FIPA-961567 format. One record per atom (N, C-alpha, C, O): atom name; residue in one letter; chain; y, z, x; residue number from 1. Coordinates in nm, 2 decimals. Each point is the difference from the previous one (the first is absolute). Last residue first. Layout:
! FIPA-961567
NODE atom type mol      v      w      u seq
NODE   CA    a   A      Y      Z      X NUM
...
***
This chain:
! FIPA-961567
NODE atom type mol      v      w      u seq
NODE    N    x   A  -1.11   1.34   1.59 115
NODE   CA    x   A   0.02  -0.07   0.12 115
NODE    C    x   A   0.12  -0.09  -0.01 115
NODE    O    x   A   0.04  -0.07   0.10 115
NODE    N    x   A  -0.24   0.34  -0.46 114
NODE   CA    x   A   0.09   0.08   0.09 114
NODE    C    x   A   0.04  -0.08   0.13 114
NODE    O    x   A   0.09   0.03   0.07 114
NODE    N    x   A  -0.40  -0.20  -0.39 113
NODE   CA    x   A   0.13   0.01  -0.07 113
NODE    C    x   A   0.10   0.07   0.10 113
NODE    O    x   A   0.12  -0.04  -0.01 113
NODE    N    x   A  -0.60  -0.01   0.07 112
NODE   CA    x   A   0.08  -0.09   0.08 112
NODE    C    x   A   0.15   0.01  -0.06 112
NODE    O    x   A   0.09  -0.05   0.07 112
NODE    N    x   A  -0.44   0.27  -0.29 111
NODE   CA    x   A   0.04   0.08   0.12 111
NODE    C    x   A   0.09  -0.09   0.08 111
NODE    O    x   A   0.09   0.06   0.08 111
NODE    N    x   A  -0.31  -0.25  -0.45 110
NODE   CA    x   A   0.12   0.07  -0.03 110
NODE    C    x   A   0.05   0.09   0.11 110
NODE    O    x   A   0.12   0.03   0.00 110
NODE    N    x   A  -0.53  -0.27   0.05 109
NODE   CA    x   A   0.12  -0.09   0.00 109
NODE    C    x   A   0.13   0.07  -0.04 109
NODE    O    x   A   0.10  -0.04   0.06 109
NODE    N    x   A  -0.50   0.29  -0.06 108
NODE   CA    x   A   0.03  -0.04   0.14 108
NODE    C    x   A   0.12  -0.10   0.00 108
NODE    O    x   A   0.08   0.01   0.09 108
NODE    N    x   A  -0.25   0.12  -0.51 107
NODE   CA    x   A   0.06   0.11   0.07 107
NODE    C    x   A   0.04  -0.03   0.14 107
NODE    O    x   A   0.11   0.04   0.04 107
NODE    N    x   A  -0.36  -0.35  -0.30 106
NODE   CA    x   A   0.14   0.00  -0.03 106
NODE    C    x   A   0.08   0.11   0.07 106
NODE    O    x   A   0.11  -0.01   0.04 106
NODE    N    x   A  -0.55  -0.20   0.19 105
NODE   CA    x   A   0.04   0.08  -0.12 105
NODE    C    x   A   0.15  -0.01  -0.02 105
NODE    O    x   A   0.07  -0.02   0.09 105
NODE    N    x   A  -0.31  -0.39   0.16 104
NODE   CA    x   A  -0.01   0.14   0.01 104
NODE    C    x   A   0.04   0.07  -0.13 104
NODE    O    x   A   0.02  -0.06  -0.10 104
NODE    N    x   A  -0.07  -0.42   0.20 103
NODE   CA    x   A   0.12   0.06   0.06 103
NODE    C    x   A   0.00   0.15   0.01 103
NODE    O    x   A   0.09   0.06   0.06 103
NODE    N    x   A  -0.47  -0.50  -0.04 102
NODE   CA    x   A   0.05   0.11  -0.08 102
NODE    C    x   A   0.12   0.07   0.07 102
NODE    O    x   A   0.00   0.00   0.12 102
NODE    N    x   A  -0.14  -0.53  -0.07 101
NODE   CA    x   A  -0.01   0.13   0.06 101
NODE    C    x   A   0.05   0.11  -0.10 101
NODE    O    x   A   0.09  -0.03  -0.08 101
NODE    N    x   A  -0.09  -0.48   0.05 100
NODE   CA    x   A  -0.13   0.07  -0.04 100
NODE    C    x   A  -0.02   0.14   0.06 100
NODE    O    x   A  -0.11   0.05  -0.01 100
NODE    N    x   A   0.49  -0.38   0.04  99
NODE   CA    x   A  -0.11  -0.03   0.09  99
NODE    C    x   A  -0.13   0.07  -0.03  99
NODE    O    x   A  -0.10  -0.02   0.07  99
NODE    N    x   A   0.49   0.09  -0.33  98
NODE   CA    x   A  -0.03  -0.14  -0.01  98
NODE    C    x   A  -0.11  -0.04   0.09  98
NODE    O    x   A  -0.08  -0.09  -0.02  98
NODE    N    x   A   0.26   0.52   0.05  97
NODE   CA    x   A  -0.08  -0.01  -0.12  97
NODE    C    x   A  -0.04  -0.15  -0.02  97
NODE    O    x   A  -0.12  -0.02  -0.04  97
NODE    N    x   A   0.40   0.11   0.40  96
NODE   CA    x   A  -0.13   0.06   0.02  96
NODE    C    x   A  -0.09  -0.01  -0.12  96
NODE    O    x   A  -0.12  -0.03   0.01  96
NODE    N    x   A   0.57  -0.11  -0.03  95
NODE   CA    x   A  -0.08  -0.10   0.08  95
NODE    C    x   A  -0.14   0.06   0.02  95
NODE    O    x   A  -0.10  -0.07   0.01  95
NODE    N    x   A   0.40   0.34  -0.23  94
NODE   CA    x   A  -0.04  -0.11  -0.09  94
NODE    C    x   A  -0.08  -0.10   0.08  94
NODE    O    x   A  -0.10  -0.06  -0.05  94
NODE    N    x   A   0.29   0.42   0.28  93
NODE   CA    x   A  -0.11   0.05  -0.09  93
NODE    C    x   A  -0.05  -0.12  -0.09  93
NODE    O    x   A  -0.12  -0.01  -0.02  93
NODE    N    x   A   0.49  -0.06   0.30  92
NODE   CA    x   A  -0.12   0.01   0.08  92
NODE    C    x   A  -0.12   0.04  -0.09  92
NODE    O    x   A  -0.11  -0.05   0.02  92
NODE    N    x   A   0.53   0.03  -0.22  91
NODE   CA    x   A  -0.05  -0.13   0.03  91
NODE    C    x   A  -0.12   0.00   0.09  91
NODE    O    x   A  -0.09  -0.08  -0.02  91
NODE    N    x   A   0.30   0.49  -0.07  90
NODE   CA    x   A  -0.07  -0.05  -0.12  90
NODE    C    x   A  -0.05  -0.14   0.02  90
NODE    O    x   A  -0.10  -0.04  -0.05  90
NODE    N    x   A   0.37   0.23   0.39  89
NODE   CA    x   A  -0.14   0.05   0.00  89
NODE    C    x   A  -0.08  -0.04  -0.13  89
NODE    O    x   A  -0.12  -0.03   0.01  89
NODE    N    x   A   0.58  -0.08   0.02  88
NODE   CA    x   A  -0.08  -0.08   0.10  88
NODE    C    x   A  -0.14   0.05   0.00  88
NODE    O    x   A  -0.09  -0.08   0.02  88
NODE    N    x   A   0.37   0.33  -0.28  87
NODE   CA    x   A  -0.02  -0.13  -0.06  87
NODE    C    x   A  -0.08  -0.09   0.09  87
NODE    O    x   A  -0.09  -0.08  -0.04  87
NODE    N    x   A   0.24   0.49   0.20  86
NODE   CA    x   A  -0.11   0.02  -0.09  86
NODE    C    x   A  -0.04  -0.13  -0.07  86
NODE    O    x   A  -0.11  -0.03  -0.02  86
NODE    N    x   A   0.49   0.04   0.30  85
NODE   CA    x   A  -0.12   0.01   0.08  85
NODE    C    x   A  -0.12   0.01  -0.09  85
NODE    O    x   A  -0.10  -0.06   0.03  85
NODE    N    x   A   0.52   0.07  -0.24  84
NODE   CA    x   A  -0.03  -0.13   0.05  84
NODE    C    x   A  -0.12   0.00   0.08  84
NODE    O    x   A  -0.08  -0.10   0.00  84
NODE    N    x   A   0.22   0.51  -0.15  83
NODE   CA    x   A  -0.05  -0.07  -0.11  83
NODE    C    x   A  -0.03  -0.15   0.05  83
NODE    O    x   A  -0.10  -0.06  -0.04  83
NODE    N    x   A   0.33   0.36   0.34  82
NODE   CA    x   A  -0.15   0.03  -0.02  82
NODE    C    x   A  -0.07  -0.08  -0.11  82
NODE    O    x   A  -0.11  -0.04   0.02  82
NODE    N    x   A   0.58  -0.02   0.02  81
NODE   CA    x   A  -0.07  -0.05   0.12  81
NODE    C    x   A  -0.15   0.03   0.00  81
NODE    O    x   A  -0.08  -0.09   0.02  81
NODE    N    x   A   0.36   0.26  -0.38  80
NODE   CA    x   A  -0.02  -0.15   0.00  80
NODE    C    x   A  -0.07  -0.05   0.12  80
NODE    O    x   A  -0.08  -0.09  -0.01  80
NODE    N    x   A   0.16   0.57  -0.04  79
NODE   CA    x   A  -0.07  -0.06  -0.10  79
NODE    C    x   A  -0.03  -0.15   0.01  79
NODE    O    x   A  -0.11  -0.04  -0.01  79
NODE    N    x   A   0.36   0.34   0.32  78
NODE   CA    x   A  -0.11   0.08  -0.04  78
NODE    C    x   A  -0.09  -0.06  -0.11  78
NODE    O    x   A  -0.11   0.04  -0.02  78
NODE    N    x   A   0.50  -0.26   0.23  77
NODE   CA    x   A  -0.09   0.05   0.11  77
NODE    C    x   A  -0.12   0.08  -0.06  77
NODE    O    x   A  -0.11  -0.01   0.06  77
NODE    N    x   A   0.45  -0.16  -0.36  76
NODE   CA    x   A  -0.06  -0.11   0.07  76
NODE    C    x   A  -0.11   0.05   0.10  76
NODE    O    x   A  -0.11  -0.05   0.01  76
NODE    N    x   A   0.38   0.37  -0.24  75
NODE   CA    x   A  -0.10  -0.07  -0.09  75
NODE    C    x   A  -0.07  -0.11   0.07  75
NODE    O    x   A  -0.12  -0.02  -0.01  75
NODE    N    x   A   0.46   0.23   0.25  74
NODE   CA    x   A  -0.10   0.09  -0.02  74
NODE    C    x   A  -0.11  -0.06  -0.09  74
NODE    O    x   A  -0.12   0.02   0.03  74
NODE    N    x   A   0.52  -0.26   0.04  73
NODE   CA    x   A  -0.09   0.00   0.12  73
NODE    C    x   A  -0.12   0.09  -0.02  73
NODE    O    x   A  -0.11  -0.03   0.04  73
NODE    N    x   A   0.43   0.04  -0.40  72
NODE   CA    x   A  -0.06  -0.13   0.02  72
NODE    C    x   A  -0.09  -0.01   0.13  72
NODE    O    x   A  -0.12  -0.04  -0.02  72
NODE    N    x   A   0.37   0.45  -0.10  71
NODE   CA    x   A  -0.11  -0.03  -0.08  71
NODE    C    x   A  -0.07  -0.14   0.03  71
NODE    O    x   A  -0.12   0.00   0.00  71
NODE    N    x   A   0.52   0.15   0.23  70
NODE   CA    x   A  -0.11   0.09   0.02  70
NODE    C    x   A  -0.12  -0.04  -0.07  70
NODE    O    x   A  -0.11   0.00   0.05  70
NODE    N    x   A   0.51  -0.23  -0.11  69
NODE   CA    x   A  -0.04  -0.02   0.14  69
NODE    C    x   A  -0.11   0.09   0.03  69
NODE    O    x   A  -0.08  -0.04   0.09  69
NODE    N    x   A   0.27   0.08  -0.51  68
NODE   CA    x   A  -0.07  -0.13   0.01  68
NODE    C    x   A  -0.05  -0.02   0.14  68
NODE    O    x   A  -0.11  -0.05   0.02  68
NODE    N    x   A   0.38   0.43  -0.10  67
NODE   CA    x   A  -0.13   0.01  -0.07  67
NODE    C    x   A  -0.08  -0.13   0.01  67
NODE    O    x   A  -0.12   0.01   0.03  67
NODE    N    x   A   0.55  -0.02   0.14  66
NODE   CA    x   A  -0.08   0.08   0.09  66
NODE    C    x   A  -0.14   0.02  -0.07  66
NODE    O    x   A  -0.10   0.00   0.07  66
NODE    N    x   A   0.43  -0.21  -0.32  65
NODE   CA    x   A  -0.04  -0.09   0.11  65
NODE    C    x   A  -0.10   0.08   0.09  65
NODE    O    x   A  -0.10  -0.06   0.05  65
NODE    N    x   A   0.29   0.30  -0.41  64
NODE   CA    x   A  -0.09  -0.11  -0.05  64
NODE    C    x   A  -0.05  -0.08   0.12  64
NODE    O    x   A  -0.12  -0.03   0.00  64
NODE    N    x   A   0.45   0.35   0.09  63
NODE   CA    x   A  -0.13   0.07  -0.04  63
NODE    C    x   A  -0.10  -0.10  -0.04  63
NODE    O    x   A  -0.11   0.00   0.03  63
NODE    N    x   A   0.54  -0.16   0.06  62
NODE   CA    x   A  -0.07   0.04   0.13  62
NODE    C    x   A  -0.13   0.07  -0.04  62
NODE    O    x   A  -0.10  -0.03   0.07  62
NODE    N    x   A   0.39  -0.08  -0.42  61
NODE   CA    x   A  -0.06  -0.12   0.05  61
NODE    C    x   A  -0.08   0.03   0.13  61
NODE    O    x   A  -0.10  -0.06   0.03  61
NODE    N    x   A   0.34   0.41  -0.23  60
NODE   CA    x   A  -0.11  -0.04  -0.08  60
NODE    C    x   A  -0.07  -0.12   0.05  60
NODE    O    x   A  -0.12  -0.01   0.00  60
NODE    N    x   A   0.51   0.16   0.21  59
NODE   CA    x   A  -0.11   0.09   0.03  59
NODE    C    x   A  -0.12  -0.04  -0.08  59
NODE    O    x   A  -0.12   0.01   0.04  59
NODE    N    x   A   0.51  -0.25  -0.12  58
NODE   CA    x   A  -0.05  -0.03   0.13  58
NODE    C    x   A  -0.12   0.09   0.03  58
NODE    O    x   A  -0.10  -0.05   0.05  58
NODE    N    x   A   0.34   0.13  -0.44  57
NODE   CA    x   A  -0.08  -0.12  -0.02  57
NODE    C    x   A  -0.06  -0.04   0.14  57
NODE    O    x   A  -0.12  -0.04   0.00  57
NODE    N    x   A   0.22   0.56  -0.06  56
NODE   CA    x   A   0.08  -0.13  -0.01  56
NODE    C    x   A  -0.10  -0.12  -0.02  56
NODE    O    x   A  -0.12   0.02   0.02  56
NODE    N    x   A   0.03   0.50  -0.19  55
NODE   CA    x   A  -0.01  -0.08   0.12  55
NODE    C    x   A   0.08  -0.13  -0.02  55
NODE    O    x   A   0.02  -0.04  -0.12  55
NODE    N    x   A  -0.01   0.35  -0.22  54
NODE   CA    x   A  -0.04   0.10   0.11  54
NODE    C    x   A  -0.01  -0.07   0.13  54
NODE    O    x   A   0.01   0.06   0.11  54
NODE    N    x   A   0.10  -0.22  -0.58  53
NODE   CA    x   A   0.10   0.01   0.10  53
NODE    C    x   A  -0.03   0.11   0.10  53
NODE    O    x   A   0.09   0.06   0.06  53
NODE    N    x   A  -0.36  -0.25  -0.43  52
NODE   CA    x   A   0.06   0.13  -0.02  52
NODE    C    x   A   0.11   0.04   0.11  52
NODE    O    x   A   0.05   0.11   0.00  52
NODE    N    x   A  -0.29  -0.52   0.02  51
NODE   CA    x   A   0.07   0.00  -0.13  51
NODE    C    x   A   0.06   0.14  -0.03  51
NODE    O    x   A   0.09   0.00  -0.08  51
NODE    N    x   A  -0.36  -0.04   0.47  50
NODE   CA    x   A   0.12  -0.09   0.01  50
NODE    C    x   A   0.08   0.00  -0.12  50
NODE    O    x   A   0.12   0.02   0.00  50
NODE    N    x   A  -0.53   0.21   0.00  49
NODE   CA    x   A   0.10   0.07   0.08  49
NODE    C    x   A   0.13  -0.08   0.02  49
NODE    O    x   A   0.11   0.05   0.00  49
NODE    N    x   A  -0.47  -0.25  -0.22  48
NODE   CA    x   A   0.05   0.10  -0.09  48
NODE    C    x   A   0.11   0.08   0.08  48
NODE    O    x   A   0.10   0.04  -0.06  48
NODE    N    x   A  -0.33  -0.37   0.30  47
NODE   CA    x   A   0.09  -0.06  -0.10  47
NODE    C    x   A   0.06   0.11  -0.09  47
NODE    O    x   A   0.12  -0.01  -0.04  47
NODE    N    x   A  -0.45   0.14   0.35  46
NODE   CA    x   A   0.12  -0.04   0.07  46
NODE    C    x   A   0.10  -0.06  -0.10  46
NODE    O    x   A   0.12   0.02   0.01  46
NODE    N    x   A  -0.54   0.09  -0.18  45
NODE   CA    x   A   0.07   0.12   0.05  45
NODE    C    x   A   0.13  -0.03   0.06  45
NODE    O    x   A   0.10   0.06  -0.02  45
NODE    N    x   A  -0.39  -0.41  -0.11  44
NODE   CA    x   A   0.06   0.07  -0.12  44
NODE    C    x   A   0.08   0.12   0.05  44
NODE    O    x   A   0.11   0.03  -0.06  44
NODE    N    x   A  -0.34  -0.26   0.39  43
NODE   CA    x   A   0.10  -0.09  -0.05  43
NODE    C    x   A   0.07   0.07  -0.12  43
NODE    O    x   A   0.12   0.00  -0.01  43
NODE    N    x   A  -0.50   0.20   0.20  42
NODE   CA    x   A   0.12   0.01   0.09  42
NODE    C    x   A   0.11  -0.08  -0.06  42
NODE    O    x   A   0.12   0.05   0.01  42
NODE    N    x   A  -0.51  -0.09  -0.25  41
NODE   CA    x   A   0.05   0.14  -0.01  41
NODE    C    x   A   0.12   0.02   0.09  41
NODE    O    x   A   0.10   0.06  -0.04  41
NODE    N    x   A  -0.33  -0.47   0.07  40
NODE   CA    x   A   0.07   0.01  -0.13  40
NODE    C    x   A   0.06   0.14  -0.01  40
NODE    O    x   A   0.11   0.01  -0.05  40
NODE    N    x   A  -0.39  -0.07   0.41  39
NODE   CA    x   A   0.12  -0.08   0.02  39
NODE    C    x   A   0.09   0.01  -0.13  39
NODE    O    x   A   0.12   0.02   0.01  39
NODE    N    x   A  -0.55   0.16  -0.03  38
NODE   CA    x   A   0.08   0.09   0.09  38
NODE    C    x   A   0.14  -0.07   0.02  38
NODE    O    x   A   0.10   0.06   0.00  38
NODE    N    x   A  -0.42  -0.30  -0.23  37
NODE   CA    x   A   0.04   0.11  -0.08  37
NODE    C    x   A   0.09   0.09   0.08  37
NODE    O    x   A   0.10   0.05  -0.05  37
NODE    N    x   A  -0.31  -0.40   0.28  36
NODE   CA    x   A   0.11  -0.05  -0.09  36
NODE    C    x   A   0.05   0.11  -0.09  36
NODE    O    x   A   0.12   0.00  -0.03  36
NODE    N    x   A  -0.49   0.11   0.30  35
NODE   CA    x   A   0.12  -0.02   0.08  35
NODE    C    x   A   0.12  -0.06  -0.08  35
NODE    O    x   A   0.11   0.05   0.02  35
NODE    N    x   A  -0.53   0.01  -0.23  34
NODE   CA    x   A   0.06   0.13   0.03  34
NODE    C    x   A   0.12  -0.02   0.09  34
NODE    O    x   A   0.10   0.07  -0.03  34
NODE    N    x   A  -0.34  -0.46  -0.09  33
NODE   CA    x   A   0.07   0.06  -0.11  33
NODE    C    x   A   0.06   0.14   0.03  33
NODE    O    x   A   0.11   0.03  -0.05  33
NODE    N    x   A  -0.37  -0.24   0.38  32
NODE   CA    x   A   0.13  -0.07  -0.02  32
NODE    C    x   A   0.07   0.06  -0.12  32
NODE    O    x   A   0.13   0.01   0.01  32
NODE    N    x   A  -0.56   0.15   0.06  31
NODE   CA    x   A   0.09   0.05   0.11  31
NODE    C    x   A   0.14  -0.07  -0.01  31
NODE    O    x   A   0.10   0.07   0.01  31
NODE    N    x   A  -0.44  -0.21  -0.30  30
NODE   CA    x   A   0.04   0.13  -0.04  30
NODE    C    x   A   0.10   0.06   0.11  30
NODE    O    x   A   0.10   0.06  -0.04  30
NODE    N    x   A  -0.29  -0.48   0.12  29
NODE   CA    x   A   0.10  -0.01  -0.11  29
NODE    C    x   A   0.04   0.14  -0.04  29
NODE    O    x   A   0.12   0.02  -0.04  29
NODE    N    x   A  -0.45  -0.06   0.37  28
NODE   CA    x   A   0.12  -0.05   0.05  28
NODE    C    x   A   0.11   0.00  -0.11  28
NODE    O    x   A   0.11   0.04   0.02  28
NODE    N    x   A  -0.55   0.08  -0.14  27
NODE   CA    x   A   0.06   0.10   0.09  27
NODE    C    x   A   0.14  -0.04   0.05  27
NODE    O    x   A   0.09   0.07   0.00  27
NODE    N    x   A  -0.35  -0.38  -0.25  26
NODE   CA    x   A   0.06   0.11  -0.09  26
NODE    C    x   A   0.06   0.11   0.08  26
NODE    O    x   A   0.11   0.05  -0.03  26
NODE    N    x   A  -0.33  -0.40   0.26  25
NODE   CA    x   A   0.12  -0.05  -0.06  25
NODE    C    x   A   0.07   0.11  -0.09  25
NODE    O    x   A   0.12   0.02   0.00  25
NODE    N    x   A  -0.54   0.08   0.21  24
NODE   CA    x   A   0.11  -0.02   0.10  24
NODE    C    x   A   0.13  -0.05  -0.07  24
NODE    O    x   A   0.11   0.06   0.04  24
NODE    N    x   A  -0.49  -0.03  -0.32  23
NODE   CA    x   A   0.04   0.13   0.05  23
NODE    C    x   A   0.12   0.00   0.10  23
NODE    O    x   A   0.09   0.07  -0.01  23
NODE    N    x   A  -0.29  -0.48  -0.14  22
NODE   CA    x   A   0.08   0.06  -0.10  22
NODE    C    x   A   0.05   0.14   0.04  22
NODE    O    x   A   0.11   0.04  -0.03  22
NODE    N    x   A  -0.41  -0.26   0.32  21
NODE   CA    x   A   0.13  -0.07   0.00  21
NODE    C    x   A   0.10   0.06  -0.11  21
NODE    O    x   A   0.12   0.02   0.03  21
NODE    N    x   A  -0.57   0.14  -0.01  20
NODE   CA    x   A   0.07   0.04   0.12  20
NODE    C    x   A   0.14  -0.06   0.00  20
NODE    O    x   A   0.10   0.07   0.03  20
NODE    N    x   A  -0.39  -0.22  -0.36  19
NODE   CA    x   A   0.03   0.14  -0.02  19
NODE    C    x   A   0.09   0.06   0.11  19
NODE    O    x   A   0.10   0.07  -0.02  19
NODE    N    x   A  -0.27  -0.51   0.06  18
NODE   CA    x   A   0.10   0.01  -0.10  18
NODE    C    x   A   0.04   0.14  -0.03  18
NODE    O    x   A   0.12   0.03  -0.01  18
NODE    N    x   A  -0.48  -0.10   0.30  17
NODE   CA    x   A   0.12  -0.05   0.06  17
NODE    C    x   A   0.12   0.01  -0.10  17
NODE    O    x   A   0.11   0.04   0.04  17
NODE    N    x   A  -0.54   0.06  -0.20  16
NODE   CA    x   A   0.05   0.10   0.09  16
NODE    C    x   A   0.13  -0.04   0.07  16
NODE    O    x   A   0.09   0.08   0.01  16
NODE    N    x   A  -0.30  -0.40  -0.28  15
NODE   CA    x   A   0.06   0.11  -0.08  15
NODE    C    x   A   0.05   0.12   0.08  15
NODE    O    x   A   0.10   0.06  -0.03  15
NODE    N    x   A  -0.34  -0.41   0.24  14
NODE   CA    x   A   0.14  -0.05  -0.04  14
NODE    C    x   A   0.07   0.11  -0.09  14
NODE    O    x   A   0.12   0.01   0.01  14
NODE    N    x   A  -0.57   0.07   0.11  13
NODE   CA    x   A   0.08   0.00   0.12  13
NODE    C    x   A   0.15  -0.04  -0.03  13
NODE    O    x   A   0.09   0.06   0.05  13
NODE    N    x   A  -0.41  -0.10  -0.39  12
NODE   CA    x   A   0.03   0.14   0.02  12
NODE    C    x   A   0.09   0.01   0.13  12
NODE    O    x   A   0.09   0.09   0.00  12
NODE    N    x   A  -0.24  -0.52  -0.11  11
NODE   CA    x   A   0.09   0.05  -0.10  11
NODE    C    x   A   0.04   0.15   0.02  11
NODE    O    x   A   0.11   0.04  -0.02  11
NODE    N    x   A  -0.44  -0.25   0.30  10
NODE   CA    x   A   0.13  -0.05   0.03  10
NODE    C    x   A   0.11   0.06  -0.10  10
NODE    O    x   A   0.11   0.03   0.04  10
NODE    N    x   A  -0.58   0.17   0.13   9
NODE   CA    x   A   0.05  -0.05  -0.13   9
NODE    C    x   A   0.15  -0.03   0.03   9
NODE    O    x   A   0.08   0.09   0.01   9
NODE    N    x   A  -0.57   0.04   0.27   8
NODE   CA    x   A   0.14  -0.04   0.01   8
NODE    C    x   A   0.04  -0.06  -0.13   8
NODE    O    x   A  -0.06  -0.10  -0.05   8
NODE    N    x   A  -0.34   0.47   0.09   7
NODE   CA    x   A   0.03  -0.14   0.00   7
NODE    C    x   A   0.15  -0.03   0.01   7
NODE    O    x   A   0.07   0.07  -0.07   7
NODE    N    x   A  -0.29   0.38   0.28   6
NODE   CA    x   A   0.03  -0.06  -0.13   6
NODE    C    x   A   0.03  -0.15   0.02   6
NODE    O    x   A   0.05  -0.04   0.10   6
NODE    N    x   A  -0.40   0.32   0.19   5
NODE   CA    x   A   0.13  -0.04   0.01   5
NODE    C    x   A   0.04  -0.07  -0.14   5
NODE    O    x   A  -0.07  -0.08  -0.05   5
NODE    N    x   A  -0.37   0.24   0.13   4
NODE   CA    x   A   0.09   0.11   0.03   4
NODE    C    x   A   0.14  -0.03   0.00   4
NODE    O    x   A   0.09   0.08  -0.01   4
NODE    N    x   A  -0.44  -0.35  -0.31   3
NODE   CA    x   A   0.03   0.01   0.14   3
NODE    C    x   A   0.09   0.12   0.03   3
NODE    O    x   A   0.08   0.04  -0.09   3
NODE    N    x   A  -0.46  -0.09  -0.31   2
NODE   CA    x   A   0.14  -0.02   0.03   2
NODE    C    x   A   0.02   0.02   0.15   2
NODE    O    x   A  -0.07   0.07   0.07   2
NODE    N    x   A  -0.36  -0.24  -0.39   1
NODE   CA    x   A   0.05   0.10   0.10   1
NODE    C    x   A   0.14  -0.03   0.04   1
NODE    O    x   A   0.04  -0.12   0.02   1
***
């Protein structure tokens, strides 16, 4: 006779944690790649305008510095700080699994991605 509650399997719980961690890391890296691509596009555009003598060297440098000033804090606030919080949460999940507790469904864990 089977019990109504599934048996706790540590390997499956650890696999869930691994899946969630990879999803969060992949999301962060994809976002970072998008921001770096945008920065390279702005850099290429301003450098091409500078070499075509449409803007001065000073204007080109200002565009690059302003772009860095906008992108760096934006990336930190929207991706890196939340990712650090998620990593702390992964530590909590690992402790729960080591204590023999189930961590729930992967869908519920992935919803934490927005937090």
